[in-house]
C-alpha positions in Angstrom: -74.0 -25.2 75.3 -71.5 -22.4 75.2 -68.7 -24.9 74.3 -70.7 -26.3 71.5 -71.1 -22.8 70.0 -67.4 -22.2 70.2 -66.7 -25.4 68.4 -69.1 -24.5 65.6 -67.5 -21.1 65.3 -64.0 -22.6 65.1 -65.1 -25.0 62.3 -66.6 -22.1 60.4 -63.4 -20.2 60.6 -61.4 -23.1 59.3 -63.8 -23.5 56.4 -63.5 -19.8 55.5 -59.7 -20.0 55.5 -59.8 -23.1 53.3 -62.1 -21.3 50.9 -59.8 -18.3 50.8 -56.8 -20.5 49.8 -58.8 -22.0 47.0 -59.6 -18.6 45.6 -55.9 -17.6 45.3 -55.0 -20.7 43.1 -55.8 -18.9 39.7 -52.6 -16.8 40.0 -50.6 -19.7 38.6 -52.9 -19.8 35.6 -52.4 -16.0 35.1 -48.6 -16.5 34.9 -48.9 -19.3 32.4 -51.2 -17.2 30.3 -48.7 -14.3 30.3 -45.9 -16.8 29.2 -48.1 -18.0 26.3 -48.9 -14.4 25.4 -45.1 -13.5 25.2 -44.5 -16.5 22.9 -47.4 -15.5 20.7 -45.9 -12.0 20.4 -42.5 -13.4 19.2 -44.2 -15.5 16.6 -46.2 -12.5 15.4 -42.9 -10.6 14.8 -42.1 -12.8 11.8 -43.3 -11.0 8.5 -46.4 -12.7 7.2 -44.9 -13.3 3.7 -42.1 -15.5 5.1 -43.0 -19.2 5.6 -43.0 -20.2 9.2 -40.5 -22.8 10.4 -40.3 -24.7 13.6 -37.1 -24.6 15.6 -34.7 -22.5 17.7 -32.1 -20.4 15.8 -28.5 -21.5 16.5 -25.3 -19.6 16.1 -23.0 -21.0 13.3 -20.0 -18.8 14.1 -19.4 -15.4 15.5 -16.6 -12.9 16.3 -15.9 -12.2 19.9 -14.0 -9.2 21.1 -12.7 -7.3 24.1 -12.2 -3.5 23.9 -8.8 -3.0 25.5 -8.9 0.8 25.1 -11.8 3.0 23.9 -10.5 5.5 21.4 -11.2 9.2 21.7 -11.2 9.9 18.0 -14.1 9.6 15.4 -16.2 6.5 15.2 -15.0 4.0 12.7 -16.9 4.3 9.4 -17.5 1.9 6.5 -15.7 2.3 3.2 -12.8 4.2 4.7 -9.1 3.5 4.6 -8.0 2.2 8.0 -4.4 2.5 9.2 -3.9 -0.3 11.7 -1.2 -1.7 14.0 -1.8 -5.4 14.7 -0.3 -8.6 16.2 -1.7 -12.0 15.5 -1.5 -15.3 17.4 -2.7 -18.8 17.0 -4.8 -20.2 19.9 -1.8 -22.1 21.2 0.0 -18.8 21.8 2.2 -18.8 18.7 2.7 -15.3 17.2 2.6 -15.5 13.4 2.7 -11.9 12.4 2.9 -8.3 13.7 3.1 -4.9 12.1 5.7 -4.0 14.7 8.0 -6.6 13.2 7.9 -5.0 9.7 10.7 -2.8 8.5 10.4 0.5 10.3 7.5 -0.9 12.5 5.1 0.7 10.0 1.3 0.1 10.3 -0.7 -1.3 7.4 -3.5 0.5 5.5 -6.5 -1.3 3.8 -10.0 -0.3 2.6 -12.4 -1.4 5.3 -15.1 -3.7 3.8 -13.2 -4.0 0.5 -12.4 -7.7 0.9 -8.7 -7.0 0.9 -8.3 -8.7 4.3 -9.9 -11.7 6.1 -13.6 -11.5 6.7 -13.0 -11.1 10.4 -11.2 -7.9 9.8 -13.8 -6.6 7.4 -16.4 -6.6 10.3 -14.3 -6.6 13.5 -13.8 -2.9 13.7 -17.5 -2.0 14.1 -18.1 0.4 17.0 -14.4 1.3 17.5 -13.1 4.8 17.7 -9.9 6.1 16.2 -7.1 5.5 18.8 -8.9 2.5 20.2 -7.4 -0.9 20.8 -9.4 -4.2 20.6 -8.7 -7.9 20.9 -10.6 -10.1 18.3 -11.3 -13.8 18.6 -11.9 -14.9 15.0 -13.2 -18.3 14.1 -11.5 -20.1 11.2 -14.6 -19.6 9.0 -13.9 -15.8 9.0 -10.1 -16.2 8.8 -8.3 -18.6 6.4 -11.0 -21.3 6.3 -10.6 -25.0 6.3 -7.3 -25.1 4.4 -5.5 -22.4 6.3 -2.2 -20.9 5.0 0.4 -23.6 5.6 3.0 -23.7 7.0 2.2 -20.5 9.0 -1.6 -20.9 9.5 -2.8 -24.5 10.1 -6.1 -25.8 8.7 -9.2 -24.7 10.6 -7.2 -22.3 12.7 -9.0 -19.9 15.0 -7.0 -16.7 15.4 -6.5 -14.0 18.0 -5.6 -10.4 17.0 -4.7 -7.3 19.0 -5.6 -4.3 16.9 -5.1 -0.6 17.2 -7.1 1.8 14.9 -4.4 4.5 14.2 -6.4 6.6 11.7 -9.0 6.5 9.0 -9.3 8.5 5.8 -11.3 8.8 2.5 -8.2 8.2 0.3 -5.3 5.9 0.6 -2.1 7.4 2.0 0.5 8.6 -0.4 3.2 6.0 -0.7 6.4 7.1 0.8 9.2 7.6 -1.6 12.4 5.7 -1.0 15.3 8.0 -0.1 17.6 8.4 -3.1 20.7 6.3 -2.9 23.8 8.4 -2.2 25.6 9.2 -5.4 28.9 7.4 -5.6 31.8 9.7 -6.5 32.6 9.3 -10.2 36.1 8.0 -10.6 37.9 9.7 -13.5 40.1 7.5 -15.5 43.8 8.5 -15.0 45.1 10.3 -18.0 47.8 8.5 -19.9 51.1 10.5 -19.6 52.0 11.9 -22.9 55.2 10.4 -24.4 57.9 13.0 -24.4 58.6 14.1 -27.9 62.0 13.1 -29.4 64.2 16.2 -29.6 64.6 17.2 -33.2 68.1 16.7 -34.7 69.7 20.1 -35.1 69.9 21.0 -38.7 73.4 21.1 -40.1 74.5 24.6 -41.1 74.2 25.1 -44.8 77.4 25.1 -46.7 78.0 28.6 -48.0 77.6 28.8 -51.7 80.7 29.1 -53.7 81.1 32.5 -55.2 80.6 32.5 -58.9 83.5 33.5 -60.9 82.9 36.8 -62.6 82.3 36.3 -66.3 84.8 37.6 -68.8 83.4 40.6 -70.6 82.6 39.7 -74.2 84.6 41.3 -76.9 82.6 44.0 -78.7 81.7 42.9 -82.2 83.0 45.1 -85.0 80.3 47.2 -86.7 79.0 45.8 -89.8 79.7 47.6 -93.0 76.5 49.3 -94.2 75.1 47.8 -97.2 74.7 49.8 -100.3 71.0 50.9 -100.6 69.2 49.4 -103.5 67.7 51.5 -106.1 63.9 51.9 -105.4 61.6 50.4 -107.9 59.0 52.3 -109.8 55.9 50.8 -108.0 56.3 50.8 -104.1 54.6 47.9 -102.2 51.1 48.4 -100.6 51.2 48.9 -96.9 49.0 45.8 -96.1 51.7 43.6 -97.7 54.4 44.7 -95.3 
């Protein structure tokens, strides 16, 4: 009798354990519900005025980067003039340009976001600090496009750039004036030696003039005999008639 009661108690215990396992099964359902709730929350984030589309967003192209050195200067800002050192490579390792190869190893300056450079440069400095260095991996769509820049940049060429943000400013730097060329010494034309003047022929001494012979004194003329006065007329002439 006692053994029968023990068997009944053992069966009851097994039944209770089986019932307990059945009651824990709904946990899987709870997890599934949570997953659906998360999906519903993502769908609800789309603004109601935008038509819904079915699909998973895909990345068309993107810039990748590695910060080689974090700068200690100000954070890079939009619409500033950036002064940058750079070196560019093709993905096969060919270097095609570098500011260090320019005359004087001078960096370049450009307006950030001003479409003066490739699109990858107009967005690739985000989050940098002045003094920082970064390596950019730029897809061809944000570089020189499908045509490239033959013969240096092939078609559909992805590019790799090492960049250093040297400085940023509100205004472009003042262009450096070229040093004035050294003035060449002016060569004065040699003066033509003057022709020596021909010595003048000495003048012949003038012949002394011949002394004039003294003139013979003229013989004095004999005094004329006075004429006999005429007898005055009765009527003398008027004085205006003389």
